[in-house]
C-alpha positions as CSV (number, residue, x, y, z in Angstrom):
1,M,11.6,-44.3,-29.9
2,K,13.3,-41.8,-32.2
3,V,14.7,-38.6,-30.7
4,A,15.9,-35.3,-32.2
5,L,18.3,-33.5,-29.9
6,I,18.8,-29.7,-30.3
7,G,21.6,-28.3,-28.2
8,L,25.0,-29.9,-27.4
9,G,26.1,-27.9,-24.4
10,S,26.7,-29.5,-21.1
11,V,23.1,-30.8,-20.8
12,G,22.9,-32.0,-24.4
13,R,26.1,-33.9,-24.1
14,G,24.8,-35.5,-20.9
15,V,21.6,-36.6,-22.6
16,A,23.5,-38.0,-25.7
17,T,26.0,-39.8,-23.5
18,M,23.4,-41.5,-21.4
19,I,21.3,-42.5,-24.4
20,A,24.4,-44.0,-25.9
21,K,25.4,-45.7,-22.7
22,K,22.1,-47.2,-21.6
23,D,19.9,-49.6,-23.4
24,L,16.7,-47.5,-23.1
25,G,15.2,-48.1,-26.5
26,L,16.0,-44.5,-27.5
27,T,17.6,-43.7,-30.9
28,I,18.9,-40.2,-31.8
29,T,18.0,-39.6,-35.5
30,G,18.7,-35.8,-35.6
31,I,21.1,-33.7,-33.7
32,A,22.3,-30.1,-33.9
33,D,24.4,-27.6,-32.1
34,S,24.5,-23.8,-32.8
35,K,26.4,-24.2,-36.1
36,T,26.0,-27.8,-37.5
37,G,23.7,-30.7,-37.6
38,L,23.2,-34.3,-38.6
39,I,20.1,-36.3,-39.8
40,D,20.0,-40.1,-40.1
41,S,16.7,-41.9,-39.8
42,N,18.6,-45.1,-39.0
43,G,20.3,-43.6,-36.0
44,I,23.3,-41.4,-35.4
45,G,26.6,-42.7,-34.0
46,I,26.7,-40.7,-30.8
47,T,30.2,-41.7,-29.7
48,E,31.6,-40.3,-32.9
49,V,29.5,-37.2,-32.7
50,L,30.6,-36.4,-29.2
51,A,34.3,-37.0,-30.2
52,A,33.9,-34.6,-33.1
53,K,32.3,-32.0,-30.8
54,R,35.2,-32.3,-28.4
55,T,37.9,-31.9,-31.1
56,T,36.3,-29.5,-33.5
57,G,33.5,-27.8,-31.6
58,K,31.1,-29.1,-34.2
59,C,28.7,-32.0,-34.2
60,G,28.1,-32.5,-37.9
61,D,27.5,-30.8,-41.3
62,P,27.6,-27.0,-41.5
63,G,24.9,-27.2,-44.1
64,I,22.4,-28.6,-41.7
65,T,20.9,-26.3,-39.1
66,A,18.8,-26.8,-36.0
67,P,15.6,-25.7,-37.9
68,D,16.5,-28.2,-40.6
69,V,16.6,-31.1,-38.1
70,I,13.3,-30.0,-36.5
71,K,11.5,-29.7,-39.8
72,K,13.0,-32.6,-41.7
73,A,14.3,-35.3,-39.4
74,D,12.3,-38.5,-38.6
75,Y,11.6,-38.4,-34.9
76,D,9.0,-39.0,-32.3
77,A,10.1,-36.5,-29.7
78,L,12.2,-33.3,-29.8
79,V,14.6,-32.8,-26.9
80,E,15.3,-29.0,-26.8
81,V,18.2,-28.1,-24.5
82,T,19.6,-24.9,-26.0
83,P,20.6,-22.0,-23.6
84,T,17.8,-20.2,-21.9
85,D,16.7,-16.7,-23.0
86,A,14.7,-15.4,-20.1
87,L,13.5,-12.3,-22.1
88,S,12.1,-13.8,-25.2
89,G,12.4,-17.6,-24.9
90,E,13.7,-17.7,-28.4
91,P,14.8,-19.4,-30.6
92,A,13.7,-22.4,-28.4
93,T,10.0,-21.4,-28.4
94,G,9.9,-21.4,-32.2
95,Y,11.7,-24.7,-32.3
96,M,9.1,-26.3,-30.0
97,K,6.1,-24.9,-31.9
98,T,7.5,-26.3,-35.1
99,A,7.9,-29.7,-33.6
100,L,4.4,-29.6,-31.9
101,N,2.8,-28.6,-35.2
102,R,4.5,-31.7,-36.8
103,K,2.7,-33.7,-34.0
104,K,6.0,-34.5,-32.3
105,H,6.3,-34.7,-28.5
106,V,8.5,-32.0,-26.9
107,V,10.8,-32.5,-23.9
108,T,12.9,-29.6,-22.6
109,S,15.2,-28.3,-19.9
110,N,14.9,-24.7,-21.3
111,K,13.2,-22.5,-18.7
112,G,12.6,-19.5,-20.9
113,P,9.9,-20.9,-23.1
114,V,8.1,-22.6,-20.2
115,A,8.2,-19.5,-18.0
116,L,7.1,-17.1,-20.8
117,H,4.8,-19.2,-23.1
118,Y,3.7,-22.2,-21.0
119,K,-0.1,-21.7,-21.6
120,E,0.4,-21.4,-25.4
121,L,2.8,-24.4,-25.7
122,R,0.6,-26.6,-23.5
123,A,-2.5,-25.7,-25.5
124,L,-0.7,-26.4,-28.8
125,A,0.5,-29.8,-27.5
126,E,-3.1,-30.7,-26.4
127,K,-4.5,-29.6,-29.8
128,K,-2.0,-31.8,-31.7
129,G,-2.4,-34.8,-29.3
130,V,1.2,-34.9,-28.2
131,A,3.1,-34.4,-24.9
132,F,4.9,-31.3,-23.7
133,R,7.1,-32.1,-20.7
134,Y,9.6,-30.0,-18.8
135,E,10.7,-31.9,-15.7
136,A,14.3,-30.7,-16.2
137,T,13.4,-27.0,-16.0
138,V,13.1,-27.0,-12.2
139,A,15.6,-28.5,-9.7
140,G,17.5,-30.8,-12.1
141,A,17.2,-34.5,-11.1
142,I,14.5,-34.0,-8.5
143,P,11.2,-35.4,-9.9
144,I,9.1,-32.4,-8.9
145,M,6.7,-32.4,-11.9
146,H,6.2,-36.2,-11.7
147,T,5.5,-35.9,-8.0
148,L,2.9,-33.2,-8.6
149,E,1.3,-35.0,-11.5
150,H,1.2,-38.5,-10.0
151,G,2.5,-38.9,-6.5
152,L,0.3,-36.1,-5.1
153,A,-2.6,-36.6,-7.5
154,G,-5.8,-35.6,-5.8
155,N,-4.0,-33.3,-3.3
156,E,-4.6,-29.5,-3.3
157,I,-1.2,-27.8,-3.3
158,L,-1.6,-24.9,-0.8
159,A,1.9,-23.4,-0.9
160,L,5.5,-24.2,-1.7
161,Y,8.9,-23.0,-0.7
162,G,12.4,-24.1,-1.5
163,V,16.0,-23.7,-2.4
164,L,16.0,-23.7,-6.2
165,N,19.5,-22.4,-7.1
166,G,22.6,-24.5,-6.4
167,T,25.0,-21.6,-7.1
168,C,23.5,-19.5,-4.4
169,N,23.3,-22.4,-2.0
170,F,27.0,-23.2,-2.5
171,I,28.0,-19.6,-1.9
172,L,25.9,-19.3,1.3
173,T,27.1,-22.7,2.6
174,R,30.8,-21.6,2.2
175,M,30.1,-18.2,3.7
176,A,28.5,-19.9,6.8
177,D,31.0,-22.7,7.1
178,E,34.2,-20.9,6.5
179,G,33.4,-17.3,7.3
180,L,34.1,-16.3,3.7
181,T,33.0,-13.0,2.2
182,Y,30.5,-13.1,-0.6
183,E,33.3,-12.2,-3.1
184,Q,35.5,-15.0,-1.8
185,A,32.7,-17.6,-1.9
186,L,31.7,-16.4,-5.4
187,M,35.3,-16.8,-6.6
188,E,35.4,-20.3,-5.2
189,A,32.1,-21.1,-6.9
190,R,33.6,-19.9,-10.2
191,E,36.7,-22.0,-9.8
192,M,34.6,-25.1,-9.2
193,G,32.4,-24.4,-12.2
194,Y,29.3,-23.7,-10.1
195,A,29.1,-20.0,-11.1
196,E,29.3,-18.4,-14.5
197,A,31.7,-15.6,-15.3
198,D,28.7,-13.3,-15.0
199,P,26.7,-14.7,-12.1
200,T,23.9,-12.1,-12.2
201,Y,21.3,-14.6,-13.3
202,D,21.9,-16.8,-10.2
203,V,23.0,-14.4,-7.4
204,Q,20.2,-11.9,-8.1
205,G,17.6,-14.6,-7.8
206,I,16.5,-14.5,-11.4
207,D,17.0,-18.2,-12.0
208,A,15.1,-19.1,-8.8
209,A,12.3,-16.7,-9.7
210,I,11.9,-18.2,-13.2
211,K,11.6,-21.7,-11.6
212,L,9.0,-20.3,-9.2
213,V,7.0,-19.0,-12.1
214,I,7.1,-22.4,-13.8
215,L,5.9,-24.2,-10.7
216,A,3.1,-21.6,-10.0
217,N,1.8,-21.9,-13.6
218,T,2.0,-25.7,-13.5
219,I,0.2,-26.0,-10.1
220,W,-2.3,-23.1,-10.1
221,G,-2.5,-22.0,-13.8
222,N,-2.4,-18.4,-12.6
223,G,-0.5,-16.9,-15.6
224,M,2.4,-15.9,-13.4
225,K,5.2,-13.9,-15.0
226,L,8.7,-13.1,-13.8
227,A,7.7,-9.5,-13.1
228,D,5.1,-10.8,-10.6
229,V,7.8,-12.2,-8.3
230,D,9.3,-10.0,-5.6
231,R,13.0,-10.7,-5.9
232,T,16.0,-10.0,-3.7
233,G,19.3,-11.7,-4.4
234,I,22.3,-12.6,-2.2
235,D,24.9,-10.3,-3.7
236,L,24.6,-7.8,-0.9
237,L,24.8,-10.3,2.0
238,T,27.7,-10.0,4.3
239,A,29.7,-12.5,6.3
240,D,28.5,-10.7,9.4
241,A,24.9,-11.5,8.5
242,L,25.7,-15.2,8.3
243,R,27.6,-15.0,11.6
244,L,24.7,-13.3,13.4
245,A,22.3,-16.0,12.1
246,E,24.7,-18.7,13.2
247,E,24.8,-17.3,16.7
248,G,21.0,-17.7,16.9
249,G,21.2,-21.3,15.7
250,C,20.1,-20.3,12.3
251,T,21.5,-19.8,8.8
252,I,20.5,-18.0,5.6
253,R,19.3,-19.5,2.4
254,L,17.8,-18.0,-0.8
255,I,14.2,-19.2,-0.5
256,A,11.6,-19.2,-3.3
257,E,8.1,-19.0,-1.9
258,A,4.6,-19.2,-3.4
259,N,1.3,-19.0,-1.6
260,P,-1.6,-17.9,-3.8
261,K,-4.1,-17.4,-1.0
262,K,-1.7,-14.8,0.5
263,N,-0.8,-13.5,-3.0
264,L,2.8,-14.2,-2.0
265,F,5.4,-14.9,-4.7
266,R,8.8,-14.1,-3.5
267,V,12.5,-15.0,-3.8
268,S,14.7,-13.6,-1.1
269,P,17.4,-14.5,1.5
270,R,15.7,-15.9,4.6
271,I,16.9,-16.7,8.1
272,I,15.9,-20.3,8.9
273,G,16.8,-22.8,11.7
274,K,19.8,-25.0,10.9
275,T,17.7,-28.1,11.4
276,H,15.1,-27.0,8.8
277,P,14.8,-29.5,6.0
278,L,15.6,-26.8,3.4
279,V,19.1,-26.3,4.9
280,T,20.9,-28.4,2.4
281,E,24.7,-28.2,1.7
282,G,26.6,-27.2,-1.3
283,T,24.7,-27.2,-4.6
284,L,21.8,-29.4,-3.5
285,N,18.2,-28.2,-4.1
286,A,15.2,-28.7,-1.8
287,L,11.5,-28.0,-2.2
288,T,8.7,-28.3,0.3
289,L,5.1,-28.7,-0.9
290,E,2.2,-28.0,1.5
291,T,-0.8,-30.1,0.6
292,D,-4.3,-30.6,2.1
293,M,-4.0,-34.4,2.4
294,A,-0.3,-35.4,2.5
295,K,0.6,-32.3,4.5
296,E,4.2,-31.3,4.0
297,I,6.4,-33.2,1.4
298,T,10.0,-32.2,1.0
299,L,12.1,-33.3,-2.0
300,I,15.9,-33.0,-1.9
301,G,18.5,-33.7,-4.6
302,R,20.9,-32.5,-7.1
303,G,19.6,-29.4,-8.8
304,A,22.1,-29.1,-11.7
305,G,24.7,-31.1,-13.6
306,S,24.7,-32.6,-17.1
307,V,24.0,-36.2,-16.1
308,E,21.6,-35.1,-13.3
309,T,19.6,-33.0,-15.8
310,A,19.7,-35.8,-18.3
311,S,18.1,-38.0,-15.8
312,A,15.0,-35.7,-15.8
313,I,14.9,-35.5,-19.6
314,I,15.3,-39.2,-20.1
315,G,12.6,-39.8,-17.5
316,D,10.2,-37.6,-19.5
317,L,11.0,-39.4,-22.7
318,L,10.4,-42.8,-21.2
319,F,7.2,-41.6,-19.6
320,I,6.0,-40.5,-23.1
321,R,7.0,-43.8,-24.6
322,D,5.6,-46.1,-22.0
323,C,2.3,-44.2,-21.6
324,H,1.7,-44.5,-25.3
325,V,0.5,-40.9,-25.7
326,Q,-2.0,-40.9,-28.5
327,R,-1.4,-38.5,-31.4
328,A,-4.2,-36.6,-33.0
């Protein structure tokens, strides 16, 4: 299976590394970062490309852009892993539409296009007879979409709630375990690479809310938007709040919740018992699905990381290949 890879940040490098390392029957024939690109229908030497990226910051030819790769390369599936733009979803949405219109499958970890343009992208993929898959957009390596699509097929999903942001979970874990202030825990998260220099996207619950929108639209097709989610972050939490929760045998976690029958779509810090399955440590994610037949199913795993996210992307690619998705 031939793959075009757009984006060589942490996730893109993880995908490229795992494809080069494992004998999965996947060949990268087009690759691009924000400034350069390469096209070779016989396959690109990934080890050399990654070495060049490390030493020069570029993956290939300055005369080849990401749109060039998408429009001209010979590939079966586009892997789009550029940074998320939560306001417009661009340029990734345009990249995906171009590939879909070429009757190419699309696999992405990019939350913006899926949260903003899910219905349009899904409809275009169906029209062109190709797959549009986005397992890696929610909770990293946890196979949430696969579970919904296959493991829980036939079940009605009644509600869901979970810990969907590893940065916030790490900060709250450190505040509870060590009595750190929010500022101290955030500084530690930055030092360990779990938080960005500007942590707003994570600590104000935006990232978790976008993931909630993706899940809601996937499960219920209700046209949810980010503005429909009631959102409160963790940036105003105090060490005293964690201490008081601890005294009651509880702790605090940033919980994303969706219950369409109650018209409840919310991300907020919640006090929960310390033995609750959603009380995971560090950067782990967890999600509970309430169903009519299987009752409650809880999935726990690594919600971020280059190799962990690559696991979800490669899983989508192999699903497409092995299921022989028919093109129009």
